[in-house]
N, C-alpha and C positions, 0 to 999 in steps of 0.2 A: 485683285485691281480697283484702284481710286475709281470712285465715280467722278461727274464732273465738278469744277467749285462752278455754282449757277451765281454767286454774287461776290462780286469783285470790282475794286476801284483802278484808277490810274490817275495821272495826272489831267484825262480830262474832267473829272469830278471837280466840282469848287473847293472841295472841302480839305481838299492836298494839298493844295498851295497852285494849281494851275499846270499852264505847258512850259510856261515864261517863266516859274520859281524856280525851288530846288527839286521839286519833283519832276521836270520834265526827265523823260526818260522809263517811268516808272513803266508803261504799259511793255517795254521792250523787256528790262528788270524782269516781269512779272512773266511772260512768255519763259523765259531763259530759267525762271527757278520753275517756271510747272514742266522743262523737258526734264530737271536735271532730279526731281522725285517725281517722275513717270505718271505725274497729271495729263490723262489721257487730252481734255477738255476742259472751255472755261466761259465765261460769260463773262463779258464786260458790260458791268450793268451800271454806267454813271448816272451819277444825280442828275435828276430831272427836278429841279424845283426852282423860286423865283423870286429874285430879290428886291426887297422893298415890302414882302408880304405877312413876315415874321417877327418879332422880335424876339431881343436877347440882353444881354450886360457883358460887359466887357470880361466878368469873373467868370459867366460861363462858356465862354468861346478859347479854343485854343489862342494861342500867342501868334499863329502866323494868318487866323481868322477875324483878329479883334479891329483890323484896319477896314473889313467893311462894314461895321456899325456905323452908323452913322448919327446925329446928334438926335436926332428921336429916337433913338435907340431900334431901330431897323434893321434887318441884314441885309446891306445893299451887294452882296457877293456876285458872281460873274453867271449870265447868262451860259446854260450848256450849249457848246460849238459844235452842233451836231456836223459842220462841214468839215471840219477837223477832225474829230471824232471818224469818222469815216475813213479819213484819210491813212490814217494811224492805223484803225482797224485793216485795211488793205496791204499795208507795208508789212502787219505783222504777218497774216496768211502768208504774204511771197516769200518774206523770212524764212515762218517755222511751220512750213508743210504738215507735220507730221501730226501737229497739234490743233487739235478741229478749235476753234475761237467763233464764237458765237457774237452777235449785238444784242445789246440791250439797253436799258433803262431801270433805274429805279426809281420810279416815278411818286414824288411825294404829294400826299393829298389830293389821289387824282378826282374822285368827287366834288372838287371844289374849283381845278385848275385843268381841264379837261380843254379850254376852248383856246390857254393859254399853248399848250401843252403843243396843239397840233398846228399852230403857228410856227414851231419851231422846227419839228421831227415827227416826221412820217410813224407813227407806231405802229401803223400794220405791217409794217415793215421791216420791223424788229424781229429776232428772234427770240425776245423773251424781254416782258415787261413785269416786273416785282411790283406789286403796291406797296406802300409805308404810309403806315400813318405816323408822323413827326411830331406834328402842332394841331394846337387845339386853342379855342378860344373862350375863354370860362367869364366870360363878362369884359374883357378892356377892350373889345370892337377889334383887335388884331391877335392873330396867331405868335402860340409861343410854347417851345418844347414844354416836358414833363421837368428837366433839373429848374429852370425857371421857377416853373405854376408851384413847383413843392415849397417855396419861400412866399407864395403868394396866396397860398390856400390851404384848407387841412389836405394832408398826404392823400389819404382817403378818397378825398370830391376828388382827385387829380385821376386817381385810377379807377376808380366807377366811371368818372368821364370818357376816359383813355378809351375803355372798355365799348361803353356805350356807342361812343361815335362807331368803333367799329362796323355794324351791322348798316348805321349809314352810309360808309363809304364803302361797302359791298353794295348796297343798293342801288348809291349814287351814279355807278361806274362800272362799264362791263367793259374797262380798255385793257386790265389788266387781270394776267394767268395765275399771279402767287400773293399769298401775305407773306409780307415779310417782319420778321422777328415780333413774333403778339407779345414777348416782355420789354418792348421797347421802354416803356413807363416804368417795369420793374427793374432797368437796368439802374434808373437815375434815383432811386429811391433812397429817400436822407436815413441813411443805415446807422451813421452817426448820428444823429437825433434819436430815432426809431426803434434802434433795432434792425436785424435781419428781416429781411422781405419774406413774406411768410403767404405764398401763393393760394393758400388752402382759405385765408379770409374771406378771397376774390373766384373762389371757385365756379360759384352762380355765374357770376359774369363773363366769368374765361370761356366756361362751357359755353353760353350762349351766343359770344361772339365765337365761336368756333363754330357752333351748328348755323350761324350764317353764311358763312364763307362755304362747308361744306353742301350745305342743300345750293349752293351759286354752283357748285362744279367743280369751285377751285381750288387752288393744293394752298398747304401752309408750308411755311418754310423753318425747317430744323438749322437754325444758324445756329453755323459752332463755334462764334466767341463765347455765347459760354451755352453749355450743354443743362435744361432743366427736365429729367425725366418723366415730369408732370405733364409737361408742353405733347410729346408723341402720344403719350397713354391717354390723356381727357381726350386728344384729337382724335383716336381711332373710336372712341368709346361715342362719340357726338357722332357720327358715324363718316368723320374725312377718309377720303379716297385715295390719297395723295399726298405725297410731301418733297419736298425743292430742298436739297441741301447747299447750303450757302455760307462761306467764313466770313464775308465781309469785308474782306481782306483790301485796308488801305494801303498798306505796304508789300512789297514782296516775300519778305518773308512771312508775314502773316496767311499766305496763302493754302488752302487748304487746313489748316490748322484745323486739330482735332479731331482730322476727317476719319481716320479707323472706329474712333469711338462713337461719332455720331450714325457711322454704317451700321454697325452693331445693332446702336438702340435701335434706330428704323427698324432693323430686322425682328428685333426682341417682340415689336408692337405688329408686325405683320406685313410689312410693306418691303416688298420687293425692286430690284433695279431694272429697269427697259431694257430692251434690246441695243439699244445705243445709248454709252456714256451718258450722256448728257438727256437722256428723258426722263421724268420723273419719274419716282420708286409710289408704285402704288400697293395695294390690297386688294 
């Protein structure tokens, strides 16, 4: 049996285009796919980000996101519509009674924006809060994602800055349960210029970041968009006791992608599923 997909997006995430765009109905389509593939549970962890707090470039955004870029290079995306989201969750629970649907958010930079987040949604009422580090400020006075920063700074400096901020994020926020996609900076690595990303060059930083997460009692996500065996291996070796498995799906077809492989990988490194499909895997 598949485990729950604990990181799923729908039209209620700003980067899908929103509920009034071509993404409308994506939550329903995702639930329909969950039934078809036998997924017992999922968590709709919509993006909780804040407009005007980070900068980008047109070529670093997807086509449907470029309209959010203002004249100063700041991304003015829509705020999370908590009311609309919860109403949609209630409809899905009524229409798909055999599927366990949990509420959640993917909270970007929780150590920086907790006050802004609590003004939008009751974080304590959610089934899952995933914490993500998407942006850094490397001296420009405003944050940016790694793909932009790689064009402005030496690539190694960007990765080290990312890894150095993880312990600060852990120490600076207690609102999230799971640290997501620790490979986020690695995903955008400029391989066309520098060759494939080699995590061993940054092993000390990754291990230190993982220790900070483990020491806080939190879980690390196995993000199935890209499965790196060094992630669960180093996590277990640095004292990690729990993992969450999530696809980070933004479209229904990506739901539970690579889950059999991810579940086998987690078991190989000593993690076992809980009693319920949506429980964290522990060791």
